C-alpha positions in Angstrom: -66.9 6.4 -47.0 -69.3 6.8 -49.7 -71.8 3.9 -50.5 -73.9 5.3 -53.1 -73.1 3.2 -56.6 -73.2 5.5 -59.6 -75.2 4.2 -63.4 -72.5 3.3 -65.8 -72.8 7.0 -67.7 -71.7 9.4 -64.1 -68.6 8.4 -64.4 -66.3 10.5 -65.5 -64.6 9.0 -68.7 -61.3 9.6 -67.3 -62.2 7.2 -64.4 -62.8 4.0 -67.6 -60.5 2.2 -69.6 -60.5 3.3 -73.0 -61.7 0.4 -74.8 -62.6 2.4 -78.2 -58.8 1.5 -78.8 -60.3 -1.8 -79.7 -63.4 -0.5 -81.4 -65.3 2.8 -81.5 -69.0 1.5 -81.5 -70.8 -2.4 -81.4 -70.6 -1.9 -85.7 -67.1 -2.3 -85.3 -67.2 -5.1 -83.4 -70.0 -6.4 -85.9 -68.9 -5.9 -89.0 -65.3 -7.2 -88.6 -67.3 -9.9 -87.2 -68.7 -10.5 -90.1 -65.5 -10.5 -92.2 -64.1 -12.7 -90.5 -66.0 -15.6 -90.4 -66.4 -14.9 -93.9 -62.6 -15.3 -94.4 -61.3 -17.8 -91.7 -63.0 -20.6 -93.1 -59.5 -20.3 -95.0 -58.2 -22.9 -92.0 -60.3 -26.0 -93.6 -58.2 -25.7 -96.1 -55.0 -27.4 -94.4 -56.7 -30.3 -93.0 -54.8 -33.5 -93.9 -52.1 -31.2 -95.8 -50.1 -30.9 -92.9 -47.5 -33.0 -94.0 -46.5 -29.8 -96.4 -44.0 -27.9 -95.0 -45.5 -25.0 -97.3 -49.1 -25.8 -96.3 -47.7 -26.3 -92.2 -46.3 -22.5 -92.9 -49.8 -21.5 -94.4 -51.9 -22.7 -91.7 -49.2 -20.8 -89.4 -49.7 -17.3 -90.1 -53.2 -17.7 -91.4 -54.0 -19.3 -87.9 -52.0 -16.2 -86.2 -54.1 -13.5 -88.6 -57.4 -15.4 -87.3 -56.8 -16.1 -83.9 -56.0 -13.1 -83.4 -58.9 -11.3 -84.6 -61.3 -13.3 -82.9 -59.3 -12.9 -79.8 -60.0 -8.9 -80.1 -63.4 -9.7 -81.0 -63.5 -11.8 -77.5 -61.7 -9.1 -75.0 -64.1 -6.0 -76.4 -67.4 -7.9 -76.5 -66.4 -9.3 -72.7 -65.0 -5.9 -71.2 -68.7 -4.2 -72.8 -70.1 -6.9 -71.3 -68.7 -7.0 -67.9 -69.1 -2.5 -68.1 -73.2 -3.2 -67.3 -73.8 -7.1 -66.6 -77.7 -5.2 -67.7 -77.2 -4.7 -71.0 -79.2 -6.7 -72.6 -77.5 -6.1 -75.5 -74.0 -6.4 -75.2 -74.5 -9.2 -73.7 -75.5 -11.2 -76.7 -73.3 -9.8 -78.4 -71.1 -11.6 -76.5 -73.0 -14.4 -77.3 -72.5 -14.2 -80.7 -68.7 -14.2 -80.0 -69.0 -16.9 -77.9 -70.8 -19.2 -80.3 -68.8 -18.1 -82.8 -65.5 -18.7 -80.8 -66.9 -23.0 -80.3 -66.6 -22.8 -83.7 -63.8 -21.4 -84.5 -62.0 -23.5 -82.3 -63.6 -27.4 -84.2 -62.3 -25.8 -87.2 -59.5 -26.5 -86.9 -59.3 -28.9 -83.3 -57.7 -30.9 -86.8 -54.7 -29.6 -86.4 -53.0 -31.3 -82.9 -53.7 -34.9 -83.8 -52.6 -34.2 -87.3 -49.0 -33.3 -86.1 -49.1 -36.0 -84.2 -49.5 -38.1 -86.4 -47.1 -37.1 -88.7 -43.9 -40.4 -88.6 -40.8 -38.9 -86.3 -38.9 -38.4 -90.2 -40.9 -35.5 -91.1 -41.3 -34.3 -87.4 -37.5 -34.6 -87.3 -37.1 -32.3 -90.9 -39.3 -30.0 -89.2 -37.7 -29.0 -86.2 -34.5 -28.5 -87.7 -35.6 -26.4 -90.6 -34.7 -23.0 -90.9 -38.0 -21.8 -92.3 -39.9 -23.1 -89.5 -38.0 -22.3 -87.2 -40.1 -19.3 -85.3 -42.4 -22.4 -84.7 -39.6 -24.7 -83.3 -40.3 -24.4 -80.3 -43.8 -24.4 -80.0 -43.4 -27.8 -82.5 -41.8 -29.6 -80.3 -43.2 -28.6 -77.5 -46.7 -30.2 -78.9 -45.2 -33.4 -79.7 -43.1 -34.4 -76.8 -45.9 -35.7 -75.5 -46.2 -38.3 -78.4 -45.9 -41.2 -76.4 -48.6 -40.5 -74.5 -51.2 -39.9 -77.3 -53.6 -42.6 -78.2 -54.7 -44.1 -81.3 -56.9 -42.0 -83.5 -59.9 -45.1 -81.8 -59.2 -44.8 -79.0 -58.6 -40.9 -78.6 -61.8 -40.6 -80.5 -63.9 -42.9 -78.2 -62.4 -41.1 -75.0 -63.7 -38.1 -76.5 -67.1 -39.2 -76.7 -67.2 -40.5 -73.3 -65.6 -37.5 -71.8 -69.6 -36.1 -70.2 -70.0 -38.9 -68.7 -66.5 -38.8 -67.3 -66.6 -36.1 -66.0 -69.4 -36.5 -64.1 -68.6 -36.8 -60.5 -67.5 -33.4 -60.9 -70.1 -32.0 -62.1 -73.0 -34.1 -59.9 -70.8 -32.7 -56.9 -71.8 -28.9 -57.6 -74.8 -29.4 -57.9 -75.0 -31.6 -54.5 -72.8 -28.4 -53.2 -74.3 -25.4 -54.3 -78.2 -26.0 -55.2 -79.2 -28.9 -53.0 -78.0 -28.7 -49.7 -79.4 -26.6 -47.8 -78.0 -25.7 -44.4 -80.0 -24.5 -41.2 -80.1 -20.8 -39.8 -77.3 -20.4 -37.4 -77.6 -18.0 -33.3 -75.3 -15.1 -32.8 -74.5 -14.5 -29.6 -76.8 -12.5 -28.7 -79.5 -15.0 -30.4 -80.0 -13.7 -33.6 -80.6 -16.2 -36.5 -78.9 -15.8 -39.2 -79.2 -17.8 -42.9 -75.7 -19.9 -43.7 -74.0 -20.4 -47.4 -71.4 -21.3 -48.6 -71.1 -17.7 -48.9 -71.7 -16.4 -45.9 -69.7 -18.6 -44.0 -66.9 -17.5 -45.5 -68.2 -14.0 -43.1 -68.9 -15.8 -40.6 -65.9 -17.5 -40.1 -63.8 -14.4 -39.6 -66.9 -12.5 -37.4 -65.4 -11.5 -34.1 -68.7 -13.0 -32.9 -67.5 -16.5 -31.1 -70.4 -18.0 -30.9 -71.8 -17.1 -34.5 -68.5 -18.3 -36.4 -68.6 -21.8 -34.3 -71.7 -22.3 -34.6 -71.8 -21.4 -37.9 -68.6 -24.1 -38.2 -70.0 -26.7 -36.3 -73.6 -26.1 -39.0 -71.8 -26.7 -42.2 -70.2 -29.6 -41.8 -72.8 -31.8 -39.5 -74.6 -30.8 -43.1 -71.8 -32.1 -45.5 -71.0 -34.9 -42.4 -75.1 -36.3 -43.6 -74.0 -36.8 -47.5 -70.0 -37.6 -46.7 -71.0 -40.5 -48.7 -72.4 -39.4 -51.8 -69.1 -37.3 -51.7 -66.6 -40.2 -50.8 -67.6 -41.5 -53.7 -68.0 -38.7 -56.2 -64.3 -37.4 -55.1 -63.0 -41.4 -55.6 -65.2 -41.9 -59.1 -63.6 -38.5 -59.8 -59.6 -39.9 -58.3 -60.3 -43.1 -60.0 -60.8 -41.8 -63.6 -57.9 -39.5 -63.7 -55.9 -41.9 -62.6 -57.0 -44.5 -65.3 -56.7 -41.8 -68.1 -52.8 -41.7 -66.6 -52.2 -44.8 -67.0 -53.8 -45.9 -70.4 -51.8 -43.0 -71.3 -48.7 -44.1 -70.2 -47.5 -42.2 -67.9 -45.3 -43.2 -64.6 -47.7 -42.0 -62.1 -50.8 -39.4 -61.9 -48.3 -36.7 -61.1 -46.4 -36.0 -64.1 -49.3 -36.9 -66.0 -51.1 -33.3 -65.2 -47.4 -31.7 -64.6 -45.8 -33.4 -67.9 -48.0 -31.4 -70.6 -45.7 -27.9 -69.1 -42.4 -30.2 -69.5 -42.9 -30.1 -65.0 -40.9 -32.6 -62.8 -42.2 -34.0 -60.9 -39.6 -32.9 -58.2 -40.9 -29.8 -58.2 -44.1 -31.1 -56.5 -42.3 -33.5 -54.2 -39.6 -30.9 -53.1 -42.3 -28.8 -52.6 -44.4 -31.7 -50.0 -40.4 -32.0 -48.3 -40.4 -28.4 -48.4 -43.3 -27.4 -46.5 -43.2 -30.4 -43.9 -40.0 -29.3 -42.9 -40.9 -26.0 -42.2 -44.8 -26.7 -40.5 -43.7 -25.7 -37.4 -43.5 -22.0 -38.2 -47.1 -22.9 -38.9 -47.9 -23.8 -35.6 -45.9 -21.0 -33.9 -48.7 -18.7 -36.0 -51.5 -21.0 -34.3 -49.9 -20.1 -30.9 -49.3 -16.3 -31.2 -52.6 -15.8 -32.6 -53.8 -17.4 -29.6 -52.8 -14.8 -27.3 -53.0 -11.6 -29.3 -56.5 -13.8 -29.5 -57.2 -13.8 -25.9 -58.6 -17.3 -26.0 -57.7 -20.5 -23.4 -57.9 -23.4 -25.8 -57.9 -22.0 -30.0 -60.3 -23.5 -32.6 -60.1 -24.9 -35.8 -63.2 -22.1 -36.3 -61.0 -19.3 -34.9 -58.4 -19.4 -38.0 -59.2 -16.8 -39.9 -61.0 -14.3 -37.4 -58.7 -11.1 -37.6 -56.0 -10.2 -35.0 -56.1 -6.7 -35.2 -59.2 -4.4 -36.0 -58.1 -1.5 -37.2 -59.8 1.5 -38.1 -60.9 2.2 -42.1 -59.2 5.0 -44.0 -60.2 6.3 -47.0 -57.0 6.4 -50.2 -57.9 7.8 -52.9 -56.9 6.4 -55.9 -54.6 8.7 -56.9 -52.9 8.0 -53.3 -53.1 4.4 -54.4 -51.0 5.0 -57.4 -48.4 7.0 -56.1 -48.2 4.7 -52.6 -48.2 1.5 -55.7 -45.5 3.5 -56.8 -43.5 4.2 -53.6 -43.9 0.4 -53.2 -42.9 -1.0 -56.3 -39.7 1.5 -56.8 -37.0 -1.7 -56.5 -38.1 -3.0 -60.0 -36.4 0.5 -61.7 -37.8 3.4 -63.5 -38.3 2.0 -66.6 -41.5 -0.7 -65.2 -42.4 3.0 -62.7 -42.8 4.4 -66.0 -44.7 1.0 -67.4 -47.0 1.7 -64.6 -47.5 5.5 -65.4 -48.4 5.0 -68.7 -50.9 2.6 -67.7 -52.7 5.1 -65.3 -52.3 7.8 -67.8 -53.5 6.1 -71.3 -56.5 4.2 -69.0 -55.6 1.1 -69.3 -57.6 0.4 -65.7 -61.5 0.5 -65.1 -61.5 2.2 -61.7 -64.9 2.6 -59.9 -68.0 0.3 -59.0 -70.7 1.5 -61.1 -74.5 -0.2 -61.8 -74.5 -3.6 -63.0 -70.7 -3.8 -63.6 -69.2 -7.1 -62.9 -67.5 -7.7 -59.3 -64.5 -8.0 -58.9 -61.0 -6.9 -60.3 -59.2 -9.4 -63.6 -55.9 -8.5 -66.1 -57.5 -8.9 -69.1 -56.8 -7.6 -72.9 -54.9 -9.3 -76.1 -51.9 -8.9 -78.3 -53.6 -6.2 -80.2 -54.9 -4.2 -77.6 -53.6 -2.8 -74.4 -53.0 -4.7 -70.8 -56.8 -3.7 -69.4 -57.6 -4.0 -65.8 -61.5 -4.7 -64.4 -61.4 -3.0 -60.4 -63.9 -2.2 -58.1 -61.9 0.5 -55.7 -63.8 1.2 -53.0 -60.5 3.1 -51.4 -59.2 0.9 -48.6 -56.4 -0.8 -48.3 -56.8 -4.4 -50.2 -58.2 -2.5 -53.1 -54.4 -0.3 -53.5 -52.9 -4.2 -52.9 -55.7 -5.0 -55.8 -54.6 -2.8 -58.7 -50.8 -3.5 -58.0 -51.1 -7.3 -58.2 -54.1 -7.0 -61.8 -51.4 -4.6 -62.8 -48.7 -7.3 -62.0 -50.3 -9.1 -64.6 -50.7 -6.3 -66.9 -47.3 -5.5 -66.9 -46.5 -8.8 -67.5 -48.8 -9.2 -70.7 -47.4 -6.0 -72.1 -43.6 -6.6 -71.8 -44.7 -10.1 -72.8 -46.2 -9.3 -76.1 -44.4 -6.2 -76.8 -41.1 -8.6 -76.6 -42.4 -11.9 -78.0 -44.2 -12.3 -81.5 -47.4 -13.4 -81.4 -46.7 -17.2 -80.9 -45.4 -17.1 -78.0 -47.2 -13.5 -76.6 -49.1 -15.4 -73.5 -47.5 -17.2 -70.6 -48.7 -20.6 -68.8 -50.9 -20.8 -65.7 -47.4 -22.1 -63.7 -46.2 -18.7 -63.8 -49.3 -16.4 -64.2 -49.3 -15.6 -60.5 -45.9 -14.6 -60.2 -45.8 -11.4 -61.8 -48.7 -10.0 -59.6 -47.4 -12.0 -56.4 -44.7 -10.1 -57.1 -45.8 -6.7 -56.4 -48.1 -7.1 -53.4 -45.0 -8.7 -51.5 -42.8 -5.5 -52.5 -45.7 -3.7 -51.6 -46.6 -5.3 -48.2 -42.7 -5.1 -47.5 -42.7 -1.3 -48.1 -45.8 -0.6 -46.2 -44.6 -2.5 -43.2 -41.4 -0.9 -43.0 -42.6 2.6 -43.3 -45.6 2.1 -40.9 -45.3 3.8 -38.1 -48.6 3.5 -36.3 -48.0 0.1 -34.2 -51.6 -1.3 -34.7 -51.3 -0.7 -38.0 -48.3 -2.5 -38.6 -49.3 -5.3 -36.4 -52.9 -5.6 -39.4 -50.0 -5.0 -41.8 -47.8 -8.1 -40.3 -51.1 -10.3 -40.2 -52.2 -9.3 -43.4 -49.2 -10.5 -45.4 -49.0 -13.9 -42.4 -52.3 -14.8 -43.9 -51.7 -14.4 -47.3 -48.7 -17.3 -46.5 -50.5 -19.6 -44.6 -53.8 -19.5 -46.8 -51.9 -19.5 -50.1 -48.8 -22.0 -49.4 -49.3 -24.0 -46.6 -53.2 -24.6 -47.0 -53.0 -25.2 -50.5 -49.4 -28.0 -49.9 -51.7 -29.8 -47.7 -54.5 -29.3 -49.9 -51.8 -31.2 -52.3 -50.8 -33.7 -50.1 -54.1 -35.1 -49.6 -53.8 -35.2 -53.3 -51.8 -37.2 -53.5 -52.3 -39.3 -50.5 -55.4 -40.3 -52.0 -54.3 -40.6 -55.5 -51.8 -43.0 -54.5 -53.8 -44.6 -52.1 -55.8 -46.4 -55.0 -53.3 -46.8 -57.5 -52.1 -49.3 -54.1 -55.4 -51.0 -54.5 -56.8 -49.2 -50.8 -59.9 -48.1 -51.3 -61.4 -44.4 -49.7 -64.9 -44.5 -48.0 -65.8 -41.7 -46.0 -64.4 -43.0 -43.5 -60.9 -43.4 -45.1 -60.9 -39.7 -46.7 -62.1 -38.2 -42.6 -58.8 -40.5 -41.3 -56.3 -39.0 -43.6 -58.0 -35.4 -43.3 -57.3 -35.4 -40.1 -54.1 -36.5 -39.4 -53.0 -33.7 -42.5 -54.9 -31.0 -40.1 -52.6 -32.4 -36.8 -49.5 -32.2 -38.7 -49.8 -29.3 -40.0 -52.0 -26.7 -37.4 -49.8 -28.9 -34.3 -51.1 -29.1 -31.1 -51.7 -26.1 -29.7 -55.2 -26.0 -31.9 -58.1 -28.0 -30.6 -58.6 -30.0 -33.9 -62.3 -30.5 -34.2 -63.8 -33.4 -35.4 -66.0 -31.6 -37.6 -62.7 -30.7 -40.1 -63.0 -34.5 -40.7 -65.2 -33.3 -43.3 -63.8 -29.8 -44.9 -61.9 -32.2 -47.4 -65.6 -32.6 -48.9 -66.4 -29.2 -50.2 -63.1 -27.9 -51.9 -63.7 -28.5 -55.5 -60.3 -28.0 -56.4 -59.9 -31.5 -55.8 -62.1 -32.6 -58.9 -59.3 -30.9 -60.9 -56.0 -33.0 -60.1 -52.4 -32.3 -59.2 -53.7 -28.0 -59.8 -54.2 -26.6 -56.4 -50.4 -27.1 -55.5 -49.4 -24.0 -58.6 -51.1 -21.6 -56.1 -48.1 -22.2 -53.0 -45.3 -22.3 -56.1 -46.3 -19.2 -57.7 -46.1 -18.1 -54.6 -43.1 -19.5 -53.1 -41.5 -18.3 -56.7 -43.1 -14.4 -55.8 -41.1 -14.8 -52.2 -38.3 -15.6 -53.9 -37.8 -13.0 -56.7 -38.6 -10.3 -53.7 -36.1 -11.2 -51.2 -33.6 -11.3 -54.2 -34.8 -7.6 -55.2 -35.4 -6.6 -52.0 -31.6 -8.1 -50.9 -29.5 -7.2 -53.8 -27.5 -4.3 -54.8 -26.9 -6.3 -58.5 -29.1 -4.2 -61.0 -28.7 -7.8 -62.9 -31.2 -8.8 -60.3 -33.6 -6.9 -61.5 -32.8 -7.3 -65.3 -33.3 -10.7 -65.0 -37.1 -10.5 -63.4 -38.2 -7.9 -66.5 -35.7 -10.4 -68.7 -38.9 -13.4 -67.4 -41.8 -10.8 -67.7 -41.0 -10.6 -71.1 -40.3 -14.3 -71.6 -44.3 -14.8 -72.4 -44.2 -18.5 -73.6 -41.1 -19.1 -75.4 -39.8 -21.4 -72.9 -41.0 -23.6 -70.8 -41.7 -22.1 -67.1 -39.5 -23.8 -64.8 -36.8 -23.2 -67.6 -38.1 -19.4 -67.6 -37.6 -19.0 -63.9 -34.2 -20.7 -63.3 -32.8 -18.5 -66.3 -34.1 -16.0 -63.9 -32.6 -16.9 -61.2 -35.8 -19.2 -59.5 -34.9 -22.9 -59.6 -38.3 -24.3 -58.6 -37.4 -28.4 -59.1 -34.8 -26.7 -55.8 -35.9 -25.8 -52.0 -35.1 -22.7 -52.7 -37.9 -20.8 -53.2 -40.3 -22.7 -50.6 -37.6 -22.0 -48.6 -37.1 -18.1 -48.8 -40.9 -17.6 -48.2 -40.9 -19.7 -45.2 -37.9 -17.5 -44.2 -40.0 -14.7 -44.8 -42.9 -15.7 -42.3 -40.4 -16.5 -39.3 -39.7 -12.9 -39.7 -43.5 -11.8 -39.7 -43.5 -13.7 -36.8 -40.6 -11.9 -35.1 -42.2 -9.4 -36.1 -45.2 -10.0 -34.8 -44.0 -10.9 -31.0 -41.9 -8.0 -31.4 -45.2 -5.9 -31.8 -47.7 -7.3 -29.5 -46.9 -5.8 -26.1 
């Protein structure tokens, strides 16, 4: 496999995204930005006038006009910057639009507080008015939280304290990213390796058991030396969130987190209950992994090591597209044609070049193509990345094509559903059609690891969050010892008796940045569970309406609350069904793994 990285200009344009369809040059960008800055100030004219229907309608119309231009400008500048992050000119252009975007949204920041300040009679009249029909759901989605908005003075006070209240997260980040240092670690041959948070992820997957054990021990020994500081930063963060929830009149911190998107608390609670009922499947996986690795005893530092090695094969991009189309065939010809259109019309920036931003993402705005950045290296994982990002982009394509601008985007709760459904369909096709036994085992284990890390692990995190928040509400202090004990008990519950629960793992809670975004991680699991349910229905049903409902879900955008959107498509997130489908698939994969082990 070639390791030479080309310069941007050395790559054929057919392998690059067609960004010139947005602006043919930076001059076009500069001209439109200058025009926007001059014209968008009209939005200030509606301040203190939202109690007049005509002013509200005019605000919405002008807001759409200018925000669409701003988003298009931002997407162009960001994508051009990512083409070559060393290009200082493009970095300067990105800074321009970032700076103006801050000004722009500050200019219209009066909108939500002023709308919420309107009396109930005015709001009710707006919700019934046919002239405001298009905006009815948008208005409703804002005013439904009116009871949880404080007085203007209190809101201003909390806003002024926001930087201070956000200190625990910043202290955590500074301590773990900048100040915390680790000793070098030895491999089985006595060679020393530099340990960082980044390299730990590689070492813990190494076939060299000495290296991964030493990395594990050193990492958590270092965290242990800061346990009192880290327990204080996390506890302070939790206390701040709990206090804010109480001040706003929510019945619980979980409700405060879920209510803005109209997600019932039972979605969270059902997730924890269902995964607890299925945790024996994870115990079984640990036992199988122990046998596949040929270990007398399996430790926490053995969980991430691959059980199957396969020889890397090069998959050219054209082949990746064909494989993707075969895997996604159950979604129907219309979906496949959109996929082909994305490739042919250059939505995708395919190959790595010098200075190009790493990773992969789906981008675009309402008035552009749903672009995709890849760094395609011709391996099997890259094919999965292609269908994942194309899932996002086709979701955006359908949403923007079907919905008016104000509902053209979708919420975080459903953001990973389409992308993960694509991945599920692809890997199902690969497993079912793979004849090489070793490669089949590799694919099976790959999907098992996805479920273990995205569902079981994230819901263990979610359970930890619930326990810690509830403990403080009940008056139980959260010392380092308390947090360590909670984490150890959860590891015992989730991983079972076949694994040695190394004492060092008690500090793992201390390195999870997501705990400073309260009740966020469960959405990884629910998104995956929804995708599992969709994939199961699509693959097992001969009813064309199943796929039609799924495509309708992709078309809904932000025109309804996420739970209702999924329910209409056949996936009820308030029930146990989606997660049960995930656990069912996990068990099917375990059966396949055992059948192919001998």
